N, C-alpha and C positions, 0 to 999 in steps of 0.2 A: 626385528620382527620379520618373519617370512610371509610374503603375500602370495596367496594361491592364485592360480589363473582364473580366467573369467568363468570357465565351466564349473569350477569348484565353488564359485561364489555362493550359490543358493544354500549349500550346506553350512556356510559360515555366517549367514546373515540373520542371526537371531535378533529379535527386537524391532522388526520392521514396523509392526503396528504401533508400538510405543513411540518410535521415531516419527511416524506420521502424525500422531496425536501431539507430540511436542512441536513439530513444524506448524501445525494448525494453531497452537497456542501462541507460538512466537510470531506468526503472521498476524494474529489478532492483536498482540501487544505492539506490533509495528505501527498500527494506525488508530488504536482505540483512543489514545489521547487526543489526536487531531480530530477524529470523528466526534469526540466529546464536545470540542469547541464548535464544530459545525452544527451539531445537533441541538445545541442550546442557543441557536440563532434567534429564537423568539425572545429569549432573555436579553441578548445583546441588542436586539432591535428596540427593546423597551428602554435599555440604558442609553444607547447611542443612536437615536432614531434618524439623525441627520447624516450619519457617516457611512452608510451602506456596509455594515460590519461583515456580512456574509461574503460580499465581493472583495472588500478591502483586505480582510484577514487572509483570504485565499491568495490574493494577488501578492501580498507580502511574503507569505509562506513559500511560494513557488520559486522566486529567484534565488533565495538562499538554498533551497533544496537542489535546484538545478546547478548552480555554480559549484557547490560542494560536491555534488555527484560527478560533475565533469572533471574536477581535480582528482577525485578518488578513482574514477574509471581510467584516467590517464596513467595513474601510478599503481593500479590494482595488483600487478605482479610483485610489487615490493612491499605491499602493506600487510601487516599482521591482521588477519581477518578476525581473530578472537578479540583483540583490543578494539578494533573498529566497531564490532557489534556491541561489545560491552559499553563503549563510550556512547553509542547511539541510544541503547536502552536506558542508560543512566541519565542522559540528557532528557529523554522523554519523561522519566520519573520526576526529575527535579523541576522541569518546566511545568508539568501538570500540577505539582504541589504549589508552585509559585502563582499559578493562576488562581488557585484556591486562596492563598495568602493575600493576593492583591484584592480580591473581593472582600475578604474579612477586614483588611486594613482600611479600605475606603467605605466600609459599611454599605456596600452595594450601590454607591452613588456613581453617576455618569460623569461626563466632563472630558475635556481634551487630554488632561494629564493621565488618568487611568487608561484612556483609550490608547495613548502612545505606548504605555508600558505593555498593554495587551498585545499590541502590534509587534513589539520586541520579542515577546514570548512566542508569538506565531512564527517569527523568524527562527527562533531556537528549535521549534518543532520541525521546521524545514531542514535545518542542519542535521538533526537527529534522524529524520526520515532517510536522508541520503546515505548516512552511515549504515543504518540497519537494512533498508530495503535492498540497496546494491550489494552489501556484504552478504546477506542471507541468500539472495538469488544467485549470486556468483558461487557461493559455497555449495548450494543445493543443485546447481546445474550439472555438476559432474557425478551426482548420485542418481538414484532411480527417479523417473518422472513423477511417481506418486508423491514424493517429498515436496517437490516444488509446487505441485497441484494443491497439496494440503496447505502449504504456506500461503498461496494466493487465495485459497478458500478462507483461511484465517483473516486475511486482509478484508475480505468482504464481510466476514462474520463480525468484525469490529464495528462495521456500520450497523449491522442488525442489532448487536448488543447495545450500542449507543442509542439506537432508536427505541428499543424495548424499554431500557432503563428510563429514557427521557419521557416516554408515554406513561410509564408507571409513576414516575415522580410528579409529572403534571397532574395525573389523576388523583394521586394521594395528597398533594399540597395545594391543589387549585383553589379550594375554598378557604384556606387558612390565610392569616395575615402574612404578607411577604412570601406567599407560597411558591411563586415562580423562582425566587432567589433561593429558598430552602432546598427546593428540588435540584437546582443547579449545583449547590454546594455538595449535596450528597453525591451527585453525579461525578464531580471531579475527585471527591474523596475515594470513591470506588475505583476510578481510573488510576489514581496514584498508587494504590495498593497493588493493583494488577500489574502495573509497569515494574514495580519492585520485584514481584514474583517472577517476571520474565527474566530479570537479571540473574536471579538465583538458578532458575531452570536452565538457562543457556550456559552459565558459568560452570555448574557442577554436574548436572544430570546428563545433558545432551551429549557432551563429548565422550562419555564413558559407555554409550550404547555400542554394542559390538558391530552393528551394521555401519554406524557412523565411522568408527575406527577403521573398518575395512576400506570404505570409499576414500577416506582421507589418506590412508597409507598408500592406496593405489595411486591417488593423485600425486603424492610425494614422489613415488617412483617414476611418474611421468614428467617430473620436473617442477612441480608446484612448490613455491616458497611460502605460500600464504597459509598453509595448514600446519606448519611446524609447531606453533604455540598450542593449537588445539590437540595435536598428538601428544605433546608434553603434558598437557592437562589430563589426558587420558592415561598417563603412565607409560607412554611409548617414547623411550629416550635412545633407542638403539640407532647409532649413526649409520648402520648398514642399510637402514630404511631409505636413506637418501643417496646411496651410491649411484653414480651415473647421472647425478643431478644436473651438473653444468652442461654436459653434452646434450642432454635432452631439452634443457631450457633453451638452448640456441636453436633448436629445430622448430619451435612453436611459431605459428603465424603471428604477424603483427596485428595490432588493433585495426589498422587500416585495411589489411587483407581480409580480416574477419568481417569487417563492416561491408566491404565490397561484395563478398560472397553471400552476405545475408541482408542486403539492402532492402529487399522486399519485406522481410520480417520487421526490420527497423521502421519502415514506412507504415506497415500494418499497425504496430503498437502505437506509433505517433498519431495516426489518424483516428484510431479508436478513442484515444483520450482527448484529442482536440474536440471531437464532437461531444463526448460525454460532459466534459467540463465547461463547454460553452452553454450548457443547459443546467447542469447540476453543480452547486445548489442554488446559485444566485437567481436564476430565472424562476425557480420554484418558489422562492420566498417573495419576489418582488413583481413578477409579471403574470401571475395566474389569477389575479383578481380575488374578490370576496365570494364565498359560497356558504352553503348551509353548515358546513363543518366549522366555520369561523376560525378561531385561532388554532384549532386542531388540524386544519387543512394542510399547511406546509409540512407539519410533522408526519401526517399520514402519507403524503407524497414521498418524503424522504425515506420513511420506513418501508414503503412498497418497493422503491428502487433498491434499497439495501437488501431486502429479503430475496428479490428475484436475482440480484447480482450474486448472492451467495448460492442459491439453488443451482444457477446455471454453471457455476464453476465445478460442479460434480458431474454434469452431463458428459464431458469428454472421457470420464472413466468408463463409460459404455462404449466399447470399441467401435461399434457400427455407427455411432452418432458423433464420433470425433472427426472433425474436418482437418485433414492433413495436407491436402493439395495446396501448393503455394499459390497457384492461380485462383483456386476457389476461395482461399482466405482473403486475397486482395479484392475479389469481386464482392464478397460479403461485407468487407469493411467499407468499401466505397458506397455500397447500397444503403448503409446506415444514414448517409447524409440526407436521405429523403425525410428523415425525422425532423429536420429543421423546419420546412414548411408545415409539416404535420403539427408540430408544437405551436407554431405561430397561429395557425387557424383554429386549433383547439382552444388555445388561451383566449382567442378573440370571440369565438362563436360557440364552443362546446361547453358542456356542463362538467361537473367535477368527476363524474364516472368515467367519461372519455379521457380526461387528463390522468386519472389514476391508472387506467389501462395503458396509456401511452408511456408513462413513467416506468411502469412495470416492464414494458418491452425494451425500454432503454437499458434498464438494469440487466435484463435477460441476455441481450446481445453483448453488452459490455463484458460481463463475466465469462461467458462462453468463449468469445473470440480471444480474450486475453489469455486464458489457460491454453487454448489450442496453439497460439503463437509461441508462448513461453516454453511449452513442453516439447514442441516439435523442433524448434530452431537449433538447440545445442547438440543434436544428434550427429554422430560421425566425427567428433573431435576428441582430442586428448583433454585430460583434466584441466591444465592451465588455460587452454583455449576455450573450454566450456565456461570456466570462471570469467574469463575476459568477455566472452560473448554475453553472458548473463548480465554483467555490469553495463555493457553497451546498450542492451535492450532496456534496462531500467533507466539509463540516461535518456533514451528516446521517449520512454514513457513519461518522464518528468518534463521533457521539452514539450510533448504533446499537452500535458496538463497546464503548463505555463501559457502556451498559445491559446488553449481553451478558455482559461479564466480571463485572459486578456480580451478575447473576442466576446466573452459573456457581457461585457459592458455595452456592446452594440445594441443589446435588447433595450437599453434605457434611452436610446435616441428618440426624441419626440415626446418623452414623458415629462411632465411638469416637474421642476426642481432638479432636472439633470444639468 
């Protein structure tokens, strides 16, 4: 296959909109299963009231995601990206189905046994997340920025979808016998079907889009080994595509060099998620008190966070509103830490309206800053280096999440039963 130069690319890139839609759906599929588990927190607090399920499940999920991501990031240049992503989506699909089977097998009863199995499935979600999120971000980092923006918008949309379905199922089943459980079962059934659809979409449709073939072929010419299986799936078997491969592979920067050159971006993404996960979702379930909305209150808070997180990920598409300054990004990220005392005093003295407003702002800044960092950082590198940098940024994102969910336990200090 002959690859045109960069100036000829626009004439060759049919299917850009279709690719953006697919990236959005694949991003949605990357987190819809895990967000399903988080969003039915009210059900799990009913089954396991003494075990802090929202905090514990997240704390178990993260080490498995982090360790797996560290291993994959270290070896990303030698890993078949196609197999990596298909393994991740398959594990998501199977694990979500097993959550459903677990509840059916135990007839919705609590106890330490089912809780341990549920924790094991949360660990599986973590392993799947590391495969998919790092693999997809690395793959999309050497393509146009709109693709990675769409993927991250899909990640946020998974939370919105989970919240909407959860609110609808709670409304529809609230007054029926075992209504909370019925709504949860429907919730996980929908998530399982969607994860299976993502497997088919990624395996068959995505690699055959002309714009995707173009960028992957270009990355192959720049020395990338990770795209060969995807090119083969698209029907590109010509070995001349990979001529000059070894020489160019030797020229790429090491992971250490890439990290040192982009340490501020890595710090940005780490600090964004340290703050967000130190508040969301554990604080919202256990530290916001009782209000007029009753059992709907934490669901509304999570829904508002997810909605503003999604909306804000499209703001950087407006050129004049996108923050690209490295210093400006770092200042904005550090400024978010003022939200910690704001949440503390709002939970203690404010009413539910102020808390909803504050949670919305948390989601707004989280999504906006994430997309700004992820789309700006990989510029100016070759395909293999962009892939590696994408994996490194996801690694720091997961480190930030793990640190955040660990710090989230500090909110419980001084509370009875801690």
